[in-house]
C-alpha distance (Angstrom), angle and dihedral (degrees) to the residues before:
residue distance angle dihedral
M1 . . .
S2 3.81 . .
P3 3.81 116.8 .
D4 3.80 119.3 -107.3
F5 3.83 90.5 -125.9
D6 3.75 135.0 18.9
A7 3.79 91.2 -137.0
C8 3.78 140.5 11.2
V9 3.80 122.5 -160.0
V10 3.80 120.6 -163.4
G11 3.81 112.2 -146.7
A12 3.80 130.9 35.2
G13 3.77 99.0 -144.7
A14 3.77 121.7 116.2
V15 3.80 94.9 -78.0
G16 3.80 96.2 44.0
L17 3.79 91.6 48.0
A18 3.81 91.0 47.5
C19 3.81 89.8 52.4
A20 3.80 91.1 49.7
Y21 3.81 90.5 47.6
A22 3.81 92.0 51.7
L23 3.81 91.1 49.9
A24 3.81 93.7 45.0
K25 3.81 90.6 51.1
R26 3.80 86.9 59.4
G27 3.79 90.4 59.6
L28 3.80 97.5 -100.6
A29 3.80 123.5 143.1
V30 3.82 102.8 -119.7
V31 3.78 135.2 -171.0
V32 3.82 123.6 -170.4
L33 3.81 119.4 -154.8
E34 3.80 116.3 -151.0
K35 3.80 122.3 178.1
E36 3.82 93.9 -157.0
A37 3.79 124.8 73.8
A38 3.81 91.4 -115.1
I39 3.78 136.5 32.9
G40 3.80 123.7 -98.0
Q41 3.80 99.1 22.5
G42 3.81 98.1 135.9
V43 3.81 131.5 52.6
S44 3.82 90.3 -20.9
S45 3.81 92.8 62.3
R46 3.81 97.5 50.9
N47 3.77 109.6 52.8
S48 3.79 141.3 93.2
E49 3.82 96.0 -90.4
V50 3.80 87.4 -133.7
I51 3.80 123.1 155.1
H52 3.79 102.7 -140.6
G53 3.77 122.1 -145.9
G54 3.81 94.8 -147.2
L55 3.80 98.5 -109.9
Y56 3.77 105.5 140.8
Y57 3.78 112.5 40.8
P58 3.82 126.3 100.6
T59 3.79 111.9 -91.9
G60 3.79 111.5 -102.7
S61 3.80 93.6 21.3
L62 3.79 121.7 124.2
R63 3.80 88.3 -116.9
A64 3.80 92.1 58.0
E65 3.79 98.7 40.3
L66 3.80 97.2 42.2
C67 3.80 94.2 42.6
V68 3.80 93.0 55.1
A69 3.82 93.9 41.7
G70 3.80 92.1 43.5
R71 3.79 93.3 49.5
R72 3.81 91.2 49.8
A73 3.81 89.5 52.4
L74 3.81 96.0 40.5
Y75 3.81 100.5 64.0
P76 3.84 94.0 54.2
F77 3.82 90.3 45.5
L78 3.81 91.7 52.1
E79 3.80 91.0 46.3
A80 3.82 93.5 48.7
H81 3.81 92.5 48.4
K82 3.81 95.3 41.6
V83 3.81 92.9 -120.4
A84 3.80 112.7 160.9
Y85 3.79 117.7 -106.3
R86 3.79 140.1 149.8
K87 3.79 120.9 -148.2
C88 3.78 92.7 -153.2
G89 3.79 101.1 153.0
K90 3.79 129.1 -129.4
L91 3.78 135.6 -106.6
V92 3.79 117.0 -153.8
V93 3.78 101.9 -162.1
A94 3.77 136.7 -160.3
T95 3.79 108.8 -152.2
A96 3.81 96.7 -174.6
P97 3.82 134.8 30.5
E98 3.80 92.1 -109.6
E99 3.81 89.0 64.5
L100 3.80 94.6 56.9
S101 3.79 95.0 90.3
R102 3.82 90.6 53.0
L103 3.80 90.1 49.6
E104 3.80 91.7 49.9
A105 3.81 89.0 50.4
V106 3.82 90.0 54.0
A107 3.81 90.8 51.0
A108 3.81 92.5 48.8
Q109 3.80 92.1 47.3
A110 3.80 92.0 48.9
Q111 3.81 92.2 50.9
A112 3.81 90.6 48.8
N113 3.82 88.5 52.0
G114 3.81 92.1 54.2
V115 3.81 96.4 -112.8
E116 3.79 108.3 168.4
G117 3.79 130.5 -127.6
L118 3.81 101.5 10.2
T119 3.80 118.1 167.8
M120 3.80 128.7 -170.2
L121 3.79 110.2 -141.2
G122 3.76 132.9 -167.3
G123 3.77 118.1 -128.8
A124 3.80 94.7 -98.7
A125 3.82 92.3 51.5
A126 3.80 92.2 48.4
M127 3.80 92.5 48.7
A128 3.81 90.3 47.5
L129 3.81 88.3 58.1
E130 3.80 92.3 47.1
P131 3.82 113.1 23.9
G132 3.78 110.4 -152.8
L133 3.79 92.9 36.7
R134 3.80 120.9 121.5
A135 3.81 113.4 -144.6
V136 3.78 139.2 142.3
A137 3.82 89.5 -164.4
A138 3.80 139.3 -12.3
V139 3.78 144.3 -166.8
L140 3.81 113.4 -132.0
S141 3.81 115.6 -150.0
P142 3.82 108.9 -173.7
E143 3.83 93.8 -174.4
S144 3.81 95.2 67.7
G145 3.79 121.9 97.2
V146 3.80 149.3 142.4
F147 3.80 129.8 -102.3
D148 3.79 146.8 175.0
S149 3.79 100.6 -89.1
H150 3.81 94.1 -174.6
G151 3.80 91.4 50.5
Y152 3.79 87.2 51.0
M153 3.81 92.1 53.0
L154 3.80 91.2 47.5
A155 3.80 88.3 53.1
L156 3.81 90.7 50.7
A157 3.80 90.4 49.0
G158 3.79 90.1 50.6
E159 3.80 90.9 51.5
I160 3.82 92.4 49.1
E161 3.79 92.9 49.8
G162 3.80 91.5 42.7
L163 3.80 88.5 56.3
G164 3.79 91.1 53.2
G165 3.80 98.3 -94.6
A166 3.79 126.5 133.4
I167 3.81 132.8 -136.8
A168 3.79 112.1 -154.6
R169 3.80 106.1 -157.9
A170 3.83 122.3 -165.1
T171 3.79 86.2 22.6
P172 3.81 112.2 120.9
F173 3.79 121.6 -159.5
L174 3.81 108.4 -113.2
G175 3.78 101.4 178.6
A176 3.78 148.9 -54.3
R177 3.78 138.1 -140.2
P178 3.80 130.1 -168.4
R179 3.82 114.7 -100.2
E180 3.75 123.8 -134.4
G181 3.78 106.0 -100.6
G182 3.81 94.2 24.4
G183 3.74 141.6 -58.4
F184 3.78 130.2 57.4
E185 3.78 140.6 -77.5
I186 3.81 104.4 -136.5
R187 3.79 128.9 -162.3
A188 3.78 120.5 -154.5
G189 3.80 129.6 -178.3
G190 3.77 137.3 -159.0
A191 3.77 129.9 103.2
A192 3.81 90.9 -32.8
P193 3.83 109.4 30.2
I194 3.78 114.8 -153.4
V195 3.79 141.6 -174.5
F196 3.79 118.0 -149.0
A197 3.78 141.3 158.2
A198 3.80 129.2 -115.6
Q199 3.78 129.3 177.6
L200 3.81 93.7 -145.0
L201 3.81 131.2 34.1
V202 3.81 127.9 -163.6
T203 3.80 122.0 -176.7
A204 3.81 116.2 -157.5
P205 3.82 105.2 149.8
G206 3.80 98.8 138.8
L207 3.80 110.4 -146.4
A208 3.83 90.8 18.4
A209 3.83 95.4 54.7
Q210 3.81 94.4 111.6
A211 3.80 94.5 44.1
V212 3.80 92.1 49.2
A213 3.81 93.3 48.6
A214 3.81 89.1 52.5
L215 3.83 88.9 58.2
I216 3.82 92.6 60.3
E217 3.79 111.1 95.3
G218 3.78 111.8 -124.5
F219 3.80 95.6 16.4
P220 3.81 106.0 139.4
R221 3.79 108.7 -114.4
G222 3.78 90.4 -147.7
R223 3.81 88.9 64.4
I224 3.81 93.0 59.5
P225 3.81 107.8 94.7
A226 3.78 123.6 -141.9
R227 3.79 113.9 -93.3
H228 3.79 120.8 -126.0
L229 3.80 122.0 -176.0
G230 3.78 116.5 -143.1
K231 3.80 109.9 -165.1
G232 3.77 121.6 -158.3
V233 3.80 126.4 -176.4
Y234 3.79 129.4 -158.2
F235 3.80 132.5 -148.1
R236 3.79 124.6 -158.8
L237 3.80 125.2 -141.8
S238 3.79 122.0 -128.0
G239 3.78 109.9 -141.3
K240 3.78 134.5 25.3
A241 3.81 119.7 -16.4
P242 3.83 106.6 -108.6
F243 3.84 99.8 -149.0
E244 3.79 137.4 35.5
R245 3.80 96.5 -152.6
L246 3.76 129.7 60.5
V247 3.80 110.5 -95.7
Y248 3.81 119.8 -153.0
P249 3.78 131.4 175.8
P250 3.82 116.8 -139.9
P251 3.82 109.4 -71.0
I252 3.79 122.6 -90.3
P253 3.83 125.4 -143.1
G254 3.80 108.3 -69.1
A255 3.82 97.0 3.0
L256 3.79 145.0 44.2
G257 3.79 95.5 -111.3
T258 3.80 131.9 -113.1
H259 3.77 105.8 -49.7
Y260 3.79 142.3 179.4
R261 3.77 128.9 -115.7
K262 3.77 136.1 171.6
D263 3.79 103.6 -139.5
L264 3.79 126.0 -141.8
G265 3.80 89.6 -93.3
G266 3.80 90.4 58.3
Q267 3.81 96.8 -108.6
A268 3.80 126.0 129.0
V269 3.80 118.8 -119.3
F270 3.81 127.8 -176.5
G271 3.80 124.6 -158.7
P272 2.89 173.1 -26.4
D273 3.75 110.4 -134.6
L274 3.80 118.8 -177.4
A275 3.79 130.6 -116.1
Y276 3.80 125.8 156.2
V277 3.80 112.7 -126.5
E278 3.80 136.1 -176.6
S279 3.81 100.2 -138.9
E280 3.78 139.9 36.0
D281 3.79 97.1 -92.6
Y282 3.82 118.8 159.6
S283 3.79 98.9 -178.9
V284 3.82 120.2 125.1
D285 3.78 116.5 -141.5
P286 3.82 107.8 -143.6
A287 3.80 88.5 -148.8
R288 3.80 89.4 71.2
A289 3.80 86.9 73.4
D290 3.81 89.6 83.3
A291 3.80 91.5 65.2
F292 3.81 90.4 44.8
Y293 3.82 92.1 54.6
R294 3.80 91.1 51.6
Y295 3.78 94.1 45.6
V296 3.82 98.5 43.5
R297 3.81 93.3 47.0
R298 3.78 88.4 63.9
F299 3.83 88.0 73.9
W300 3.82 100.1 17.7
P301 3.82 109.3 38.0
G302 3.80 90.6 174.7
L303 3.81 95.6 69.0
P304 3.82 103.0 132.5
D305 3.80 122.3 -130.2
G306 3.79 112.7 -100.4
A307 3.82 94.3 17.1
L308 3.83 98.1 115.4
S309 3.79 124.4 81.1
P310 3.82 128.7 -178.4
D311 3.79 112.1 -94.3
Y312 3.82 118.9 169.4
A313 3.80 143.6 -45.5
G314 3.78 134.6 -130.7
L315 3.78 135.2 -164.3
R316 3.80 125.2 -138.9
P317 3.83 121.4 -151.5
K318 3.79 97.2 -129.5
L319 3.79 126.0 -175.6
H320 3.80 93.7 -157.4
G321 3.76 135.4 59.1
P322 3.81 131.3 -139.6
G323 3.78 113.0 -49.9
E324 3.80 94.2 9.3
P325 3.82 122.6 118.4
Q326 3.79 114.5 -97.8
P327 3.81 110.6 -108.9
D328 3.77 127.2 -147.0
F329 3.79 126.0 -98.4
R330 3.80 112.4 -75.3
I331 3.81 114.2 -132.0
D332 3.80 100.7 168.7
T333 3.81 119.5 -163.7
P334 3.82 130.0 -176.2
E335 3.81 89.1 -79.0
A336 3.82 87.5 67.6
H337 3.81 102.4 40.2
G338 3.81 105.3 17.4
L339 3.82 98.3 -124.9
A340 3.81 113.3 123.4
G341 3.79 115.6 -132.5
L342 3.81 95.7 18.2
V343 3.81 129.6 115.6
T344 3.81 118.9 -180.0
L345 3.81 123.6 -167.2
F346 3.80 121.9 -152.4
G347 3.79 132.2 177.3
I348 3.81 96.7 11.8
E349 3.79 98.2 164.2
S350 3.81 128.0 133.6
P351 3.01 123.2 11.8
G352 3.81 87.5 25.6
L353 3.81 94.7 102.7
T354 3.80 92.3 53.7
A355 3.80 91.1 41.9
S356 3.81 95.8 45.4
L357 3.82 99.3 106.2
A358 3.79 90.6 47.9
I359 3.82 91.0 46.0
G360 3.80 88.7 53.5
E361 3.80 91.5 50.9
A362 3.81 91.4 47.4
V363 3.81 92.1 50.8
A364 3.81 92.9 47.7
A365 3.79 91.6 47.4
R366 3.80 92.9 49.5
L367 3.80 92.1 48.9
G368 3.79 89.5 49.1
E369 3.78 91.9 51.0
A370 3.79 91.5 47.4
Q371 3.80 92.1 50.4
E372 3.79 92.2 48.3
E373 3.81 89.8 51.1
R374 3.80 90.8 49.2
W375 3.80 92.6 50.1
A376 3.79 90.5 47.8
H377 3.83 92.2 49.3
P378 3.81 107.8 26.3
P379 3.83 117.2 -167.3
């Protein structure tokens, strides 16, 4: 019996939608399952909305390659779909001489990754660009920016539906099992639970990646990585935004550090910080402002007392705990888990939003290669 869909994608965040878009562009009939009543309610709704240049990630890693490719694809997509963005550029700043070596390492890594247009600046040149900044040196990345991430996801959803695909909102994934002859029988819940068949299955549910993989019959439990939640909170500035460009300190282990952005509404936002937590808690403790004042004043000494107010928090689906090295994205194909037609995504945190279009293309390409191999060598 023919499957009901060529492909099913679990998760309607930026990455899941980008995967569905890439598959739909190839002429496949696609359905996206989303447990929430609207798209983009998880990791994709609680981030910095920054378009990353691709400066930091190890050369040859998925993070590096997909960030650069995704960023190069993202700007034209936003332009074509009239989604708001601002290509403002980024300054990565050293605020003390002891940070210079870390800054030089960022510049070298970015050049190795093929990031365009980088400029090393002395402190005076950096502060001339952004009066009020404190810096002894900086790396200027003109390709970085900010954008309307929800508008982007709405544009992806429109493309998917325009290509004949479907997005089933308020429809949680309940499980899947391989079908005899290929593909999967998939169970979905909600107000009207259904069972349907799809030839291909992609799981991209962000924080729920491990739980979803465990619901797939035959998925090896040893291939499901431990889940670590990295919480980051944001504080908003009252008053005029001090800088036009993004301002980042050198990265810290496991994160890029608490940074500054001027959002599309013209307001200044600082964050995220990083704290490992045990549960999905989105509260913002106002007392964390003390650490923000100390940190931000390293690069903006003029931050007034009492100017920061709690804004929002986000959670990152990390694959490493405190003090552990940060692993690469996990895009697991049948070679990893042994289930034909399945791709599972784990640990897609920053720069996953920037990389999303490239992640979608990579997933679609890998599924295509796997299908071609299966047709060439049937079981």
